[in-house]
C-alpha positions as a Markdown table, in Angstrom:
| # | Residue | x | y | z |
|---|---|---|---|---|
| 1 | Met | -51.0 | -16.7 | -51.8 |
| 2 | Ser | -52.0 | -14.8 | -54.3 |
| 3 | Val | -55.9 | -16.0 | -55.1 |
| 4 | Thr | -57.1 | -16.8 | -58.9 |
| 5 | Thr | -60.4 | -16.7 | -59.6 |
| 6 | Phe | -61.2 | -20.9 | -61.3 |
| 7 | Ala | -64.0 | -21.5 | -63.9 |
| 8 | Val | -65.5 | -24.4 | -63.2 |
| 9 | Ala | -66.2 | -27.1 | -66.1 |
| 10 | Gly | -69.1 | -29.4 | -64.7 |
| 11 | Ala | -69.0 | -28.2 | -60.7 |
| 12 | Thr | -72.1 | -29.8 | -59.6 |
| 13 | Gly | -70.2 | -33.4 | -61.3 |
| 14 | Arg | -68.9 | -36.5 | -59.2 |
| 15 | Leu | -65.2 | -34.9 | -59.5 |
| 16 | Gly | -66.1 | -31.7 | -59.8 |
| 17 | Arg | -67.9 | -30.9 | -56.5 |
| 18 | His | -64.0 | -32.3 | -54.9 |
| 19 | Val | -62.6 | -29.2 | -56.9 |
| 20 | Val | -64.6 | -26.1 | -56.1 |
| 21 | Glu | -64.2 | -28.2 | -52.1 |
| 22 | Val | -60.5 | -27.8 | -52.4 |
| 23 | Leu | -60.4 | -24.3 | -54.4 |
| 24 | Thr | -62.7 | -22.8 | -51.5 |
| 25 | Glu | -60.4 | -24.6 | -49.3 |
| 26 | Arg | -58.1 | -23.2 | -50.3 |
| 27 | Gly | -59.3 | -19.7 | -50.6 |
| 28 | His | -59.5 | -19.2 | -54.3 |
| 29 | Arg | -62.6 | -17.1 | -55.9 |
| 30 | Val | -65.1 | -20.0 | -57.8 |
| 31 | Val | -67.4 | -19.8 | -60.0 |
| 32 | Pro | -69.2 | -22.9 | -60.9 |
| 33 | Met | -70.2 | -23.9 | -64.3 |
| 34 | Ser | -73.1 | -26.9 | -64.9 |
| 35 | Arg | -76.5 | -26.7 | -66.1 |
| 36 | Ala | -77.3 | -26.6 | -62.4 |
| 37 | Thr | -76.3 | -22.7 | -61.8 |
| 38 | Gly | -77.0 | -21.5 | -65.4 |
| 39 | Val | -74.4 | -22.4 | -67.8 |
| 40 | Asp | -74.2 | -24.8 | -71.1 |
| 41 | Val | -71.3 | -25.8 | -72.0 |
| 42 | Ile | -72.4 | -27.2 | -74.7 |
| 43 | Thr | -75.5 | -24.6 | -76.0 |
| 44 | Gly | -73.2 | -22.1 | -74.6 |
| 45 | Glu | -76.0 | -20.7 | -72.2 |
| 46 | Gly | -74.9 | -18.8 | -69.2 |
| 47 | Leu | -70.8 | -19.2 | -70.3 |
| 48 | Ala | -69.7 | -15.9 | -72.0 |
| 49 | Gly | -71.3 | -13.8 | -68.6 |
| 50 | Ala | -69.2 | -17.4 | -66.3 |
| 51 | Leu | -66.3 | -16.5 | -67.3 |
| 52 | Ala | -66.5 | -12.5 | -66.9 |
| 53 | Gly | -63.2 | -11.7 | -65.1 |
| 54 | Val | -62.0 | -15.5 | -64.7 |
| 55 | Glu | -58.4 | -16.2 | -65.4 |
| 56 | Val | -58.2 | -19.8 | -65.5 |
| 57 | Val | -61.0 | -22.7 | -66.6 |
| 58 | Ile | -61.2 | -25.9 | -64.9 |
| 59 | Asp | -62.9 | -29.1 | -66.9 |
| 60 | Val | -64.1 | -32.2 | -65.6 |
| 61 | Ala | -67.8 | -31.7 | -67.0 |
| 62 | Ser | -68.2 | -35.4 | -68.6 |
| 63 | Trp | -70.8 | -37.0 | -70.9 |
| 64 | His | -73.1 | -39.8 | -68.9 |
| 65 | Ala | -72.6 | -42.7 | -71.0 |
| 66 | Ser | -70.5 | -44.7 | -72.7 |
| 67 | Asp | -71.1 | -44.5 | -76.3 |
| 68 | Glu | -67.9 | -42.6 | -78.0 |
| 69 | Asp | -69.9 | -41.1 | -80.8 |
| 70 | Ala | -72.2 | -39.0 | -79.0 |
| 71 | Ala | -69.7 | -38.6 | -75.9 |
| 72 | Thr | -67.4 | -37.7 | -79.1 |
| 73 | Glu | -69.6 | -35.2 | -79.7 |
| 74 | Phe | -69.7 | -33.9 | -76.6 |
| 75 | Phe | -66.4 | -33.6 | -76.4 |
| 76 | Arg | -65.5 | -32.1 | -79.0 |
| 77 | Thr | -68.6 | -29.2 | -78.8 |
| 78 | Ser | -67.4 | -28.2 | -75.0 |
| 79 | Ala | -63.9 | -28.0 | -75.7 |
| 80 | Gly | -64.7 | -25.8 | -78.9 |
| 81 | Asn | -67.6 | -23.7 | -76.6 |
| 82 | Leu | -64.8 | -23.6 | -74.3 |
| 83 | Gln | -62.3 | -22.5 | -75.9 |
| 84 | Glu | -63.7 | -20.0 | -78.1 |
| 85 | Glu | -65.4 | -18.1 | -74.5 |
| 86 | Gly | -62.7 | -18.1 | -72.8 |
| 87 | Arg | -60.5 | -16.1 | -75.6 |
| 88 | Lys | -62.9 | -13.5 | -75.6 |
| 89 | Ala | -62.9 | -13.4 | -71.6 |
| 90 | Gly | -59.0 | -13.7 | -71.5 |
| 91 | Val | -58.2 | -16.9 | -69.8 |
| 92 | Ala | -55.2 | -17.5 | -69.1 |
| 93 | Arg | -56.1 | -21.5 | -69.0 |
| 94 | Ile | -57.3 | -24.1 | -69.0 |
| 95 | Val | -56.3 | -27.3 | -67.6 |
| 96 | Leu | -58.3 | -30.3 | -68.8 |
| 97 | Ala | -58.5 | -33.7 | -66.4 |
| 98 | Ser | -58.5 | -37.1 | -68.5 |
| 99 | Ile | -58.2 | -40.6 | -68.2 |
| 100 | Ile | -55.0 | -42.6 | -68.5 |
| 101 | Gly | -54.2 | -44.3 | -71.9 |
| 102 | Val | -56.1 | -41.9 | -73.9 |
| 103 | Asp | -53.5 | -42.4 | -76.0 |
| 104 | Lys | -53.3 | -45.5 | -77.2 |
| 105 | Ala | -57.2 | -45.9 | -76.9 |
| 106 | Thr | -58.8 | -46.5 | -80.6 |
| 107 | Ala | -62.6 | -46.8 | -79.3 |
| 108 | Gly | -65.3 | -46.4 | -76.4 |
| 109 | Phe | -64.9 | -44.2 | -74.0 |
| 110 | Leu | -61.3 | -43.1 | -73.8 |
| 111 | Ala | -61.0 | -42.6 | -77.4 |
| 112 | Ala | -63.7 | -39.7 | -76.9 |
| 113 | Lys | -61.3 | -37.9 | -73.9 |
| 114 | Arg | -58.4 | -38.3 | -76.6 |
| 115 | Val | -60.5 | -36.8 | -78.9 |
| 116 | His | -61.5 | -34.0 | -76.6 |
| 117 | Glu | -57.8 | -33.8 | -75.2 |
| 118 | Glu | -56.6 | -32.9 | -79.3 |
| 119 | Cys | -59.8 | -30.2 | -79.5 |
| 120 | Leu | -58.9 | -28.8 | -76.6 |
| 121 | Leu | -55.0 | -28.3 | -77.2 |
| 122 | Ser | -55.9 | -26.8 | -80.9 |
| 123 | Gly | -57.9 | -24.0 | -79.8 |
| 124 | Pro | -56.1 | -20.5 | -78.9 |
| 125 | Val | -56.1 | -20.4 | -74.7 |
| 126 | Pro | -52.8 | -22.3 | -73.6 |
| 127 | Val | -54.6 | -25.9 | -71.9 |
| 128 | Arg | -53.2 | -28.0 | -68.8 |
| 129 | Ile | -54.0 | -31.9 | -69.0 |
| 130 | Leu | -54.4 | -34.2 | -66.0 |
| 131 | Arg | -54.5 | -37.9 | -67.2 |
| 132 | Ala | -55.9 | -39.7 | -64.0 |
| 133 | Ala | -57.5 | -43.9 | -62.7 |
| 134 | Gln | -60.3 | -44.2 | -62.4 |
| 135 | Phe | -61.5 | -43.6 | -59.9 |
| 136 | His | -63.1 | -45.0 | -56.9 |
| 137 | Glu | -66.4 | -43.5 | -57.3 |
| 138 | Phe | -66.4 | -45.4 | -60.2 |
| 139 | Val | -67.2 | -48.8 | -59.3 |
| 140 | Gly | -70.7 | -47.9 | -57.8 |
| 141 | Gln | -71.3 | -46.9 | -61.1 |
| 142 | Leu | -70.5 | -50.3 | -62.8 |
| 143 | Leu | -72.4 | -52.0 | -59.8 |
| 144 | Asp | -75.5 | -49.1 | -60.9 |
| 145 | Trp | -75.5 | -49.8 | -64.4 |
| 146 | Gln | -76.7 | -53.7 | -63.7 |
| 147 | Pro | -79.5 | -53.5 | -61.1 |
| 148 | Gly | -80.4 | -57.0 | -59.4 |
| 149 | Glu | -78.8 | -59.5 | -57.4 |
| 150 | Val | -75.7 | -59.8 | -59.4 |
| 151 | Ala | -73.3 | -57.4 | -61.7 |
| 152 | Tyr | -70.7 | -58.6 | -64.2 |
| 153 | Val | -67.9 | -57.0 | -64.2 |
| 154 | Pro | -64.2 | -57.4 | -65.6 |
| 155 | Ala | -61.7 | -58.3 | -63.9 |
| 156 | Leu | -58.8 | -55.8 | -65.9 |
| 157 | Pro | -56.9 | -54.1 | -63.7 |
| 158 | Ser | -56.9 | -51.0 | -62.8 |
| 159 | Gln | -55.2 | -48.3 | -60.2 |
| 160 | Leu | -58.3 | -46.9 | -58.7 |
| 161 | Val | -57.9 | -43.8 | -57.1 |
| 162 | Ala | -60.3 | -41.4 | -55.2 |
| 163 | Cys | -61.9 | -38.4 | -56.9 |
| 164 | Arg | -60.8 | -36.0 | -54.3 |
| 165 | Val | -57.1 | -36.8 | -54.9 |
| 166 | Val | -57.6 | -36.1 | -58.3 |
| 167 | Ala | -58.9 | -32.4 | -57.1 |
| 168 | Glu | -56.6 | -31.7 | -55.6 |
| 169 | Glu | -53.4 | -32.7 | -58.0 |
| 170 | Leu | -55.9 | -30.5 | -61.5 |
| 171 | Val | -56.0 | -27.3 | -58.3 |
| 172 | Asp | -51.8 | -28.3 | -57.7 |
| 173 | Leu | -51.9 | -28.4 | -61.9 |
| 174 | Ala | -53.7 | -25.1 | -62.9 |
| 175 | Thr | -51.5 | -22.8 | -59.6 |
| 176 | Ala | -48.0 | -24.3 | -61.0 |
| 177 | Pro | -45.2 | -22.6 | -62.9 |
| 178 | Ala | -45.8 | -23.5 | -66.2 |
| 179 | Ser | -43.3 | -26.3 | -67.3 |
| 180 | Ala | -42.1 | -26.7 | -70.6 |
| 181 | Gly | -41.4 | -29.8 | -72.5 |
| 182 | Ala | -42.6 | -31.7 | -69.6 |
| 183 | Pro | -45.1 | -35.4 | -70.0 |
| 184 | Ile | -48.5 | -35.3 | -68.9 |
| 185 | Pro | -48.2 | -35.8 | -65.8 |
| 186 | Glu | -51.0 | -38.5 | -63.8 |
| 187 | Val | -52.1 | -39.6 | -60.6 |
| 188 | Ala | -53.7 | -43.1 | -59.2 |
| 189 | Gly | -54.5 | -44.3 | -56.9 |
| 190 | Pro | -51.5 | -46.8 | -54.1 |
| 191 | Arg | -51.7 | -50.3 | -55.6 |
| 192 | Arg | -53.0 | -52.4 | -59.5 |
| 193 | Glu | -55.9 | -53.5 | -58.8 |
| 194 | Ile | -58.8 | -55.7 | -60.5 |
| 195 | Leu | -62.1 | -53.7 | -61.0 |
| 196 | Ala | -63.7 | -57.5 | -60.6 |
| 197 | Glu | -62.8 | -57.8 | -56.8 |
| 198 | Ala | -63.2 | -53.5 | -56.1 |
| 199 | Ala | -66.7 | -54.7 | -57.1 |
| 200 | Arg | -67.4 | -57.5 | -54.7 |
| 201 | Leu | -66.0 | -55.8 | -51.8 |
| 202 | Leu | -69.0 | -53.1 | -52.4 |
| 203 | Gly | -71.2 | -55.7 | -54.0 |
| 204 | Ala | -71.6 | -57.4 | -50.5 |
| 205 | Arg | -72.1 | -54.3 | -48.6 |
| 206 | Arg | -75.4 | -53.8 | -51.2 |
| 207 | Gly | -76.1 | -57.1 | -51.5 |
| 208 | Val | -75.1 | -58.0 | -54.9 |
| 209 | Lys | -73.4 | -60.8 | -56.1 |
| 210 | Val | -69.9 | -59.5 | -58.3 |
| 211 | Val | -69.3 | -62.2 | -61.1 |
| 212 | Gly | -66.1 | -61.3 | -62.7 |
| 213 | Val | -66.1 | -61.9 | -67.0 |
| 214 | Asp | -62.5 | -61.2 | -69.0 |
| 215 | Gly | -64.3 | -58.4 | -70.5 |
| 216 | Ser | -63.7 | -59.5 | -74.1 |
| 217 | Ala | -67.2 | -57.2 | -74.7 |
| 218 | Met | -65.5 | -53.8 | -74.0 |
| 219 | Pro | -63.7 | -51.8 | -75.9 |
| 220 | Asp | -59.6 | -52.1 | -76.7 |
| 221 | Ala | -60.1 | -55.2 | -73.7 |
| 222 | Glu | -57.0 | -57.0 | -74.5 |
| 223 | Leu | -55.0 | -53.2 | -74.3 |
| 224 | Ala | -56.9 | -53.1 | -71.5 |
| 225 | Ala | -55.8 | -56.5 | -69.9 |
| 226 | Gly | -52.0 | -55.8 | -70.8 |
| 227 | Gly | -51.8 | -52.4 | -68.7 |
| 228 | Ala | -51.9 | -50.1 | -71.0 |
| 229 | Phe | -53.9 | -48.6 | -68.5 |
| 230 | Leu | -52.4 | -48.7 | -66.0 |
| 231 | Pro | -50.2 | -45.2 | -64.6 |
| 232 | Gly | -46.8 | -44.9 | -66.4 |
| 233 | Pro | -43.8 | -44.9 | -64.2 |
| 234 | His | -44.2 | -40.9 | -63.5 |
| 235 | Ala | -47.1 | -41.0 | -62.3 |
| 236 | Arg | -48.4 | -39.9 | -58.7 |
| 237 | Leu | -49.4 | -42.4 | -57.1 |
| 238 | Ala | -51.8 | -41.0 | -54.0 |
| 239 | Gly | -54.3 | -41.4 | -51.3 |
| 240 | Pro | -56.2 | -44.6 | -50.1 |
| 241 | Ser | -56.9 | -48.3 | -51.6 |
| 242 | Phe | -60.2 | -48.4 | -52.7 |
| 243 | Arg | -60.8 | -50.8 | -49.2 |
| 244 | Glu | -59.9 | -47.4 | -47.4 |
| 245 | Trp | -61.8 | -45.4 | -49.1 |
| 246 | Leu | -64.6 | -47.8 | -49.4 |
| 247 | Glu | -64.2 | -48.4 | -45.4 |
| 248 | Ala | -64.7 | -44.7 | -44.8 |
| 249 | Gln | -67.3 | -43.6 | -46.5 |
| 250 | Ser | -68.9 | -45.9 | -43.7 |
């Protein structure tokens, strides 16, 4: 196996730590990039030094909230900096973790991720994109956002997937031969699930009552209810269901 030097943007985040782990397990050299390691993809601090000698960047850096404007500005800036410094460093390609359905989104965080894709693709360094379903780990975040004994979670369809599975797929994509004209690959969990029902399983462990709501206050709720953000027929389905994943955590 040939050894490649990877830089991981967002290396200490929910997905990034799994990407670093998978790359390390497969024997690659890894440069973790996050503010915790002295690299800031927004200000550019430490970025040029981190990318020196790097062949491939895996971009899993993300904005911490759902506000569309703030997220869009974050992604536009980070994409510009990664492309510019990547070009100067001679990076061969950038691999981006995105979200299934961003091409259909009209508002909210998913619309910001669409801008992220567009900004990266407009730069000089070649880009590969993997679109993933919502993570199993996202369910806990929904509960964390609503401290108390009751949480309201949209009863919308999803095909939740484990971060570890997404990380493995990202590394596979990053190391695969170029495939011109192929559709953007997708990865999702093994079966369709209702977000509120998954949240009830976790809520029962935390002592939180989860109430399913229609999600009409969410951006593109009608699209989500109609399955617009579910994986397409070419998606790779892998990993545990949410219940299986949750049981494995304990």
